[in-house]
C-alpha positions as CSV (number, residue, x, y, z in Angstrom):
1,M,-0.1,64.6,115.1
2,N,1.3,64.8,111.6
3,S,-2.1,65.7,110.1
4,Y,-2.5,68.4,112.8
5,Q,0.9,69.9,111.9
6,E,0.1,69.7,108.2
7,D,-3.2,71.6,108.8
8,R,-1.4,74.3,110.7
9,I,1.0,74.8,107.8
10,D,-1.9,74.8,105.3
11,R,-3.5,77.7,107.3
12,L,-0.4,79.9,106.8
13,P,-0.9,82.5,104.0
14,D,1.3,82.4,100.9
15,A,2.9,85.8,101.9
16,L,4.1,84.4,105.2
17,L,5.4,81.2,103.6
18,L,7.2,83.2,101.0
19,L,8.8,85.3,103.8
20,I,10.0,82.1,105.5
21,F,11.4,80.7,102.3
22,N,13.3,83.9,101.6
23,K,15.1,83.4,105.0
24,V,16.3,79.9,104.0
25,L,18.6,81.2,101.3
26,D,20.4,77.9,100.7
27,A,19.6,76.6,97.2
28,K,20.0,72.9,98.0
29,T,17.4,73.1,100.8
30,L,15.0,75.2,98.7
31,I,15.2,72.6,95.8
32,R,14.2,69.9,98.3
33,I,11.3,72.1,99.5
34,L,10.1,72.2,95.9
35,S,9.2,68.5,96.1
36,V,7.2,68.7,99.3
37,S,3.9,69.8,97.8
38,K,2.4,71.6,94.7
39,R,1.8,74.7,96.9
40,F,5.5,74.8,97.9
41,A,6.5,74.2,94.3
42,S,4.6,77.2,93.2
43,L,6.0,79.5,96.0
44,V,9.7,78.6,96.1
45,P,10.4,80.0,92.5
46,Q,9.1,83.4,93.7
47,I,11.9,83.9,96.3
48,D,14.1,86.9,95.8
49,A,17.3,85.9,97.7
50,L,19.5,82.8,97.1
51,F,22.8,81.4,98.3
52,L,24.2,78.9,95.9
53,P,27.5,77.0,96.6
54,L,28.9,75.4,93.5
55,P,30.2,71.9,94.1
56,R,33.5,70.9,92.7
57,L,33.4,69.1,89.3
58,V,34.9,65.6,89.7
59,R,35.9,64.2,86.4
60,H,35.8,60.4,86.4
61,P,38.8,58.7,84.9
62,K,38.3,56.6,81.9
63,P,38.5,52.8,82.4
64,S,42.0,51.4,82.1
65,Q,43.0,50.0,78.8
66,G,45.2,47.0,77.9
67,L,48.8,47.4,76.9
68,P,48.4,46.7,73.2
69,E,45.5,49.1,72.9
70,K,47.5,51.8,74.7
71,L,50.5,51.4,72.4
72,F,48.3,51.6,69.3
73,K,46.5,54.8,70.5
74,S,49.9,56.3,71.4
75,F,51.2,55.5,67.9
76,V,48.1,57.1,66.2
77,K,48.3,60.2,68.4
78,N,52.0,60.9,68.0
79,L,52.5,60.0,64.3
80,I,49.2,60.9,62.8
81,K,47.0,63.2,64.9
82,K,49.6,65.6,66.1
83,P,51.0,66.6,62.7
84,I,47.4,67.0,61.4
85,R,46.4,69.2,64.3
86,F,49.6,71.3,63.8
87,L,48.9,71.9,60.1
88,H,45.3,72.7,60.9
89,H,46.4,75.2,63.5
90,I,48.6,77.0,60.9
91,V,46.2,77.0,58.1
92,S,42.9,77.7,59.8
93,P,42.1,81.0,61.6
94,R,42.0,81.1,65.4
95,Q,38.4,80.6,66.6
96,A,36.8,82.1,69.5
97,S,36.3,79.8,72.5
98,N,32.8,78.6,73.2
99,F,31.2,79.2,76.5
100,K,31.0,75.7,78.1
101,S,30.6,74.7,81.7
102,S,33.4,72.1,81.0
103,H,35.9,75.1,81.0
104,F,35.4,75.3,84.8
105,S,36.5,73.1,87.7
106,Y,33.1,73.4,89.3
107,H,29.5,72.7,88.3
108,F,27.9,75.6,86.4
109,P,24.8,77.1,88.1
110,N,22.4,77.0,85.1
111,E,20.7,73.8,86.2
112,A,20.0,75.1,89.7
113,L,19.0,78.6,88.7
114,K,16.3,77.5,86.3
115,N,14.1,76.8,89.4
116,F,14.2,80.4,90.5
117,K,12.7,82.9,88.1
118,E,12.5,86.1,90.3
119,I,15.6,86.3,92.4
120,K,16.9,89.8,93.1
121,S,19.9,88.9,95.2
122,L,22.3,86.0,94.3
123,H,25.3,84.8,96.3
124,L,27.5,82.3,94.5
125,E,30.2,80.4,96.4
126,L,33.0,78.7,94.4
127,P,34.7,75.6,95.7
128,C,38.3,75.7,97.1
129,L,40.3,74.4,94.1
130,G,43.6,74.4,95.9
131,Y,45.7,76.2,93.2
132,E,44.9,79.8,94.0
133,M,48.0,81.9,93.3
134,G,49.4,84.0,96.1
135,I,49.1,81.3,98.8
136,E,51.9,79.3,97.2
137,D,53.8,82.6,96.6
138,G,54.6,83.3,100.2
139,A,51.3,84.9,101.4
140,S,49.8,83.5,104.6
141,L,47.0,86.1,104.3
142,L,45.6,87.2,101.0
143,K,42.2,88.9,100.7
144,W,40.6,90.9,97.9
145,K,37.4,92.6,97.0
146,A,36.5,93.8,93.5
147,E,33.6,95.8,92.1
148,F,32.6,95.5,88.4
149,G,30.2,97.1,86.0
150,R,30.9,96.6,82.3
151,E,34.6,96.4,83.4
152,L,36.6,96.7,86.6
153,K,35.6,99.6,88.8
154,S,37.9,99.0,91.8
155,C,39.8,96.3,93.6
156,I,41.3,96.2,97.2
157,I,43.9,93.7,98.1
158,L,45.3,93.0,101.6
159,G,48.2,90.5,101.9
160,A,50.8,89.5,104.4
161,T,53.6,87.0,104.7
162,S,52.8,86.2,108.4
163,F,49.6,86.6,110.3
164,Q,49.7,85.6,114.0
165,R,47.4,86.3,117.0
166,E,49.5,87.3,120.0
167,K,48.8,88.9,123.3
168,L,49.9,92.5,123.0
169,P,49.8,95.2,125.7
170,S,46.8,97.5,125.0
171,S,47.0,101.3,125.3
172,T,45.7,103.0,128.4
173,N,42.7,104.5,126.6
174,G,42.0,101.5,124.4
175,K,43.1,103.6,121.4
176,E,46.4,104.3,119.7
177,S,48.5,107.0,121.2
178,E,49.3,110.1,119.3
179,D,52.9,108.9,118.9
180,E,51.6,105.7,117.2
181,Q,49.5,107.7,114.8
182,E,52.4,109.9,113.6
183,E,53.9,109.2,110.2
184,P,57.3,107.5,110.7
185,L,60.3,109.2,109.1
186,G,61.2,108.0,105.7
187,Q,59.4,105.6,103.4
188,P,59.2,101.9,104.3
189,F,61.7,100.0,102.2
190,V,60.4,97.3,99.9
191,A,63.1,95.0,98.4
192,D,62.9,94.1,94.7
193,E,61.9,90.4,95.4
194,E,59.2,91.6,97.8
195,L,57.8,94.1,95.3
196,K,57.8,91.3,92.6
197,S,55.8,89.0,94.9
198,R,53.3,91.8,95.7
199,I,52.8,92.4,91.9
200,M,52.2,88.6,91.5
201,W,49.6,88.8,94.3
202,T,47.9,91.7,92.5
203,I,47.9,90.0,89.1
204,S,46.6,86.7,90.5
205,C,43.7,88.5,92.3
206,L,42.8,90.6,89.3
207,A,42.9,87.5,87.1
208,S,40.6,85.6,89.5
209,A,38.2,88.6,89.6
210,S,38.1,88.8,85.8
211,V,37.2,85.1,85.5
212,R,34.4,85.5,88.1
213,H,33.0,88.4,86.2
214,Y,33.0,86.3,83.0
215,L,31.1,83.6,84.9
216,L,28.4,86.1,85.7
217,K,27.7,87.3,82.2
218,P,25.4,84.5,81.0
219,I,23.7,84.4,84.4
220,I,23.0,88.1,84.3
221,A,21.7,87.7,80.7
222,K,19.2,85.0,81.8
223,C,18.2,86.5,85.1
224,P,16.7,90.0,84.3
225,T,15.3,90.5,87.9
226,L,18.8,90.4,89.5
227,Q,19.6,93.6,91.5
228,R,22.6,92.4,93.4
229,I,25.1,89.6,92.9
230,T,28.1,88.4,95.0
231,V,30.7,85.8,94.1
232,T,32.9,84.4,96.9
233,D,34.9,81.2,97.5
234,A,35.0,78.6,100.2
235,R,38.4,79.9,101.4
236,K,36.8,83.4,101.7
237,Q,39.8,84.8,99.8
238,G,38.1,86.9,97.2
239,N,34.8,88.8,96.9
240,L,33.3,90.2,93.7
241,R,30.2,92.4,94.0
242,M,27.8,94.0,91.6
243,E,24.9,96.3,92.6
244,E,21.8,97.2,90.5
245,E,23.4,100.1,88.7
246,Q,26.5,98.0,87.8
247,L,24.3,95.1,86.6
248,L,22.3,97.5,84.4
249,E,25.6,98.9,82.9
250,L,26.8,95.4,82.0
251,R,23.4,94.4,80.5
252,N,23.3,97.5,78.4
253,S,26.8,97.0,77.1
254,M,26.1,93.4,76.2
255,E,22.8,94.3,74.4
256,S,24.3,97.3,72.6
257,S,27.3,95.4,71.4
258,G,25.2,92.5,70.2
259,T,28.0,90.1,71.4
260,L,27.0,86.5,71.6
261,L,27.8,84.7,74.9
262,E,29.4,81.9,72.9
263,S,32.0,84.4,71.5
264,L,33.0,86.0,74.8
265,P,36.6,85.6,75.9
266,E,37.2,83.3,78.9
267,R,37.7,86.2,81.2
268,T,36.9,89.9,81.3
269,P,39.8,92.0,80.0
270,I,41.4,94.2,82.7
271,P,41.9,97.9,81.6
272,D,44.9,100.1,82.2
273,L,45.2,100.5,86.0
274,C,46.5,102.9,88.6
275,L,47.8,101.2,91.7
276,K,48.5,102.7,95.2
277,L,50.4,100.4,97.5
278,W,51.0,100.7,101.2
279,H,53.6,98.5,102.8
280,E,54.6,97.8,106.5
281,P,57.3,95.3,107.4
282,V,55.8,94.6,110.8
283,M,52.5,95.9,112.2
284,E,51.2,95.3,115.7
285,L,47.5,95.6,116.1
286,A,46.9,96.3,119.8
287,A,43.0,96.2,119.6
288,S,43.0,92.8,117.8
289,G,46.0,91.3,119.5
290,C,47.8,90.5,116.2
291,V,51.2,90.8,114.7
292,I,51.3,91.0,110.9
293,K,54.5,90.8,108.9
294,G,55.0,91.9,105.3
295,L,51.7,93.7,105.3
296,T,50.7,95.1,102.0
297,L,47.6,97.1,101.0
298,V,46.8,97.8,97.4
299,L,44.1,100.0,96.0
300,I,43.4,99.5,92.3
301,K,41.3,101.7,89.9
302,P,41.2,102.1,86.2
303,V,43.3,105.0,84.8
304,G,41.1,108.0,84.3
305,S,38.2,106.5,86.1
306,D,35.3,109.0,86.9
307,M,34.8,107.1,90.1
308,A,38.0,108.7,91.5
309,K,36.1,112.0,91.7
310,E,33.0,110.5,93.4
311,I,34.5,108.1,96.0
312,S,37.6,108.9,98.0
313,D,40.3,106.3,98.5
314,G,39.7,106.2,102.2
315,D,36.0,105.4,101.7
316,L,36.9,102.6,99.4
317,L,39.5,101.1,101.7
318,V,37.5,101.2,104.9
319,S,34.5,99.5,103.3
320,G,35.8,96.2,104.7
321,L,37.0,92.8,103.5
322,D,35.2,89.5,103.9
323,G,36.1,87.0,106.6
324,E,34.8,85.7,109.9
325,D,33.6,88.3,112.4
326,E,36.9,88.3,114.3
327,D,39.0,88.5,111.1
328,E,36.9,91.3,109.7
329,A,37.7,93.4,112.8
330,I,41.4,92.6,112.3
331,F,41.3,93.6,108.6
332,A,39.5,96.8,109.4
333,E,42.0,97.8,112.1
334,A,45.0,97.0,109.8
335,V,43.4,99.0,106.9
336,R,42.7,102.0,109.1
337,K,46.2,102.0,110.4
338,M,47.7,101.7,106.9
339,V,45.6,104.5,105.4
340,K,46.9,106.9,108.0
341,R,50.3,106.6,106.4
342,K,50.9,109.3,103.8
343,T,53.7,107.5,102.1
344,T,52.5,105.2,99.3
345,F,54.0,103.6,96.2
346,V,52.1,104.7,93.1
347,M,52.4,102.7,89.8
348,E,50.5,101.9,86.7
349,M,49.8,98.6,85.1
350,S,49.0,98.0,81.4
351,S,45.8,96.2,80.4
352,F,45.8,92.4,80.1
């Protein structure tokens, strides 16, 4: 029976096998397939789509030391090493940080990607590290999506302090009534503390996006066939995307500047930004059956961006945020309802 099945597989043409392998996507499974046969080992590197979850980097603790040895090392560190390092820091110029995978709390993808030479679409998933800002800062819901080229193109952030599914009475026609669509009188009030927390959400999301963009630079340099790349996380909080035109822009900027990857900063600098913020203290979503409190929607674009003339704010906002199928419908309903409001808070943020 085994030989019969093997013969059936052997009869399949390479084009069909390659089509099947492209549907697998998962890098771990594909690497296992590599070892099945020489034929599979020659076909798998030709796939053009890959999903690669990056496992968390577990640092093994050093073996315990005896008390006398600990005391001696502590003496050397405090009385000798620290003063020398301090003097060296004052005298020597500040050096650029090297690009090392040890800077990250997850395994770097270089080792896995070397098996795939022709990928066009790459999806990286970062592990849940447990210290993402925003969640500890009073946000029960925090989602963001950023687009980059050489630098940040746009970023959308949706956050809330409370996110609950409740049974709500639906409208008679299954749609919002005209009264619900009308702009309420006055502008929704945002207390100073609330505004500070929203700014912290924004900064944390932008910082996370800039670090992910930095992660992509050496990958893009070593994978010239890439046409689309996405970086998400296991919590599905953030999504960074780059399409073919944006990848080309980044490659050209890296080549024209002649910057070595080893001398790159540890994140991509964020330019001067223009922020539009919508806020709703309580929002009931009849179609989704949800009640969201402290709902905040932020649209971020660089100051003076040409993209502002090409893509409207509405088109950017309704393009959707990642989540499970049910959650995506909830996010879309909330965004559509927020965009109908004409009152927004507009502010600018300096580069960092």
